[in-house]
N, C-alpha and C positions, 0 to 999 in steps of 0.2 A: 890513591892519596893525592897525587898531583892534580887529578881532576877536581877533587874537593877543594883544594887550595885555589884553583882557577875560578871555580864558581863563587867562592867567598870573595875573591878580588873583584869579580864582575858585580857581585851584590854591593860591594863597597863603592864601586865607581859609578853605579847607576843612581841618578838622582831620584828621590822619592816622588811619587805622583802628586800632582797639585791637589790640594784639598777641595772638596766639593763646595760650590758656592753656597753662601748662606741664604736664608730665606728672603732677606731684603734684596740681595743682589739678584736672586732668581726672579722675584716679582718685578724688579726693574727691567731685566732683560725681556721678560714676557710682555710688559707694557711697551717696550721699545719696538718689539715686533708687531704688536697689534695697533699701535698708534696710527700708522698710515691708513688703516681700515676704518678708523672711527668716523671720518667725514662721510664715507659711503654708507656706513651703518646708520648714522644720524639722518642722512637724506632719505634712506629707505624707510625708516620709522616715521618720519614726518609725512612722506608721500603716501604710504600704504596703511600704516597702523592708525594714525590719528583720524583720518576720514572714517575708518571702520569703527573706531570708538565713538565718534560723533553719531554715526548711523545707528549704532547700538543704543545710544542714549535716546535718540529721537524715536526709536522703535517702541519705547516704553511710554511715549507721550501721546496725548490726544491733540494732534497738531494738524489742523486743516486751514488752508489759506482763506477759505470762504467764511470761516467762523473764527476770526483772530481772538475774540474775547473769551473763547472756551478752551484756550490752550492750557494744558496741565498734565500732570502725571496720571497715567491710566493703567499701569501695571502690565499684565499679560493679555489684556483684552485685544490688542492688535494682533497678537499671535493667534489667539482663539478665533478671531475674525478671518485671518488668513487660512486657517486650517478647516474652518467650517463653511466658508463662503462657497456657493455653488460655482461661481466663475473661477475662483482660485483652484478648486478641486479639478475642474475641467482643464484648467491651464497646466496643473501638475501632471494630469494624465496625458495630455497632449505632449508635454515635454518628455515624459518617459517614452511614449510611443515613438516620437520623432528621434530621440537619441538611440533607442534600441535598433530601429530599422536602419538608420543611417550607418551606425557603427558596424552592424552585422553584414550588411550588403557591401560596405566599403572594404571590410576585412576579406570577404570572399573574393571580390573583384581584385583587390590588391594582391591576394595570395596567387590567384591565377596569372596575373600580369607579372608578378615577381618570378614565378616559375618559368615563364616564357623568356623573360629578360635575363635569367640566370644562364641560359644556353648561349653558346658562342655562335655568332653569325655576323655577317658583314654589316657595318653601320649600327652596331649595338649601342655605342655611345651616343649617337645622334637620336636614336629611338628613346633611350632613357631620358635624355634631356627634354624631348618633346612630351613624354609622359608626365614629367614633373610640372610642366607648364600650368595646368589648371590650378595647382596648389599655390602658385605664385600670383595669381590674379587677385586683385583687391576684392574682398567679399561682396561689397555693394555693387561693384562692376560686374561680378559674376552673376549676381541675382538679376541685375538689369539685362544682362545678356540673355538669360533664360526667359525672362518675362517678355521681352520685346522681340528678340531675334529668333526665338524658337517657339514659344508658347502662344504668341499673338495669333488670334483666329483670322486676321485679315492678311497680314504679310509675313507671318512667321514661317520658319523653315519647315516645321512639321507638317503644317497644312499645305505648304507648297509642294512638299514631297508626295503627299497624298494625291494632290491634283495631277502631278506628273505621272504617278503610277496609274491612276484612273484613265488618263489620256492614252497610255500605252495600250489599254484594252478597249479603246474606242468610245469612252464615255466621258462626258463633261460634267457629270453630276457627282463630283467627288465630295465626300463628307468634309465639312469644315468645323470640327468641334472647337468649343472654347475650353481648352485644356485646363486652365486654372479654375474655371467655374465648375467643370465636371469633376475634377479630382484635385481640390486645392492642397490638401496635406501631401498627397503624392507628388504634386508639382514641387513643393518645397523640398521634399525628401530627395527627389531626383537631382535638383540643383546642388544640394549639399553632398550627395553621394559623388557627383561629378567632381566636386572640389576636394573631397577628403580621400578619395581612392588613391591618388598619388602619394599622400602622406603614409597610408598603410603600406603601400607598395615599397616605399623607401625603407621602412622599418623591417619588413619581411625580407627584402632583398639583402639587407645587411645581415640578417640571420642566416639566410641561405649561403652567403659567402663566408660565414664563420664555421661552416660544417667541417668535420674531419674528413677530407676527401679520400685519404688512404683507406679508412674504414669502409667508406661507400664503394670504393673501387674493389676492395676485397670481397664485399658482399656480392657485387655484380659478377666477379670471377667465379664465386661459388654457385652462381646460377639464380640469384635473386632477380625478380622482374622489377620493372620500373615502379609498378604499383606497390610492391612489397618494400622497396627501398623508401618510397615516400611514406608509407603507412607506419613502418616500424623504426625508421631512422630519421627521416626528414621532419615529419610532423611532430614527433616528440621533442626534437631539437628546437622546433619553432614555437613550442608552447609558451615559453616565456615572452617571446617577441609578440605573439598574438595577444597575450594578456596586456603587455605594455601598450600596444597599439589601441586595444579596446579601451583601456583606462585613460590614456591621453586623449583619444578622440572623444570619450564621454565628457571629460573636463571641459573641452571647448564647445561641444555641441549643446550641452546643457545650457550654456550661456549665450547661445546663438540668438541674435536679434536682427541682424542685417537681412537675412533671407526672408524671414517672416514679415518684417516691415516693408520690404521692397516688393515682394511678389504678391502678397495677399493683403497687406496692411492689417494683419491680425483677424481678418474676417473669415467667414465660412468654416469656423471651427479650427482654425490654425493658430490661435493665440496661445503661445507658450508662456511660461512663467516670466521670463524677462520682458516680453511684450506687455503682459498684464501689469507688471511693475511700472513700466513706462506710462501706461494709461493711468494708473492710479496716481502717479506722481505729477505728470505734466497736464493731464486733463481733469482729473478729479481733485488735484492739489491736496490729496490726503497724504501728507508727508510721513506721519507716524505709521500708517498701514503699509505704505510703500517700503519704508525702511524695514519693517518687520518681515515683509516678503523677501526683501533683499538679504536679510540675515539668514533666512531659511535657505536661500540659494547658496549662500556662502558656506553654510554648514554642510550642505550636501556636497558641494565642490571639495571641501576640505576632506571629507570622508573618502571621496574618490581619489583625491591627490595623495592621501596617505597610502592607499593601496598601490597607487602608481609608484610612489617612492620605494615601497618595499619590493616591488617587482624589479625596479631598476637596481637596487642594492643587491638583490639576489643574482641578477645578471652579471654585475661586476664581480661578485664573489666567485661565480662559476668561471668567469674569464681568468681571474687571478689564480684559480686552482689548477688551470691547465698548464 
């Protein structure tokens, strides 16, 4: 009985909870929180979305600087020209081959280097920093480095190494191949692989360091070999990170222009889609067709980026669930 009286006294003395804010007050508070973000949002729309809208409009026009009097609306003919033109189809195929080769080889090399750098050894921090260095080099500078310092047939490092090896065997007739002429697309791929392998290594190294070490240690105590640990525990754990590296690498390499322009100038069958767009816009001055090709690239990139965002969100969900 006394307990009931005390509860009633407590109920009487406790002030009632404040009423929930009305709809107008809630909207006002929401705008107060979002208002500081409006300048950044407006700036982003002006810088990114308006140029794309203009490009989309131009892609439906017959606009060539050599024929200014023939400018007008042409519908989807520019897109039909992009998808049926022989040079465009070859550029799309080159872009696909270049992207697939660079991404796959960079992932394999990055995985091997990440597995090595995940081990404990003296100077591991210094080695990690040195391995990241190629990714920090400006793309044009990296392409110039490979073109002149390594691939050059007269003073390049590769031919100089061949000369030194031949002299060790008592011969001065070392082969001096022109690497870019002999294998132009492979030369571009090697330069891109050298630059993008550290990026893959960073992603996979982060995945390796997020493994549950107690489970791995228990598996080793139970007699599992290093290969079994990698096959049944490490590799399934790295699947999401491999997907993320492949998708992010594909987004950037699909749009690569620097290496193709610097090393081969788009010749010898190395012209990818961004380089063909550059030629169409700045050399042929066909703005409508170039804009249509650019929209095609953007659509392909958006598809890849959507897959990448889904992979990232899945990774975050898995991390939060732990």
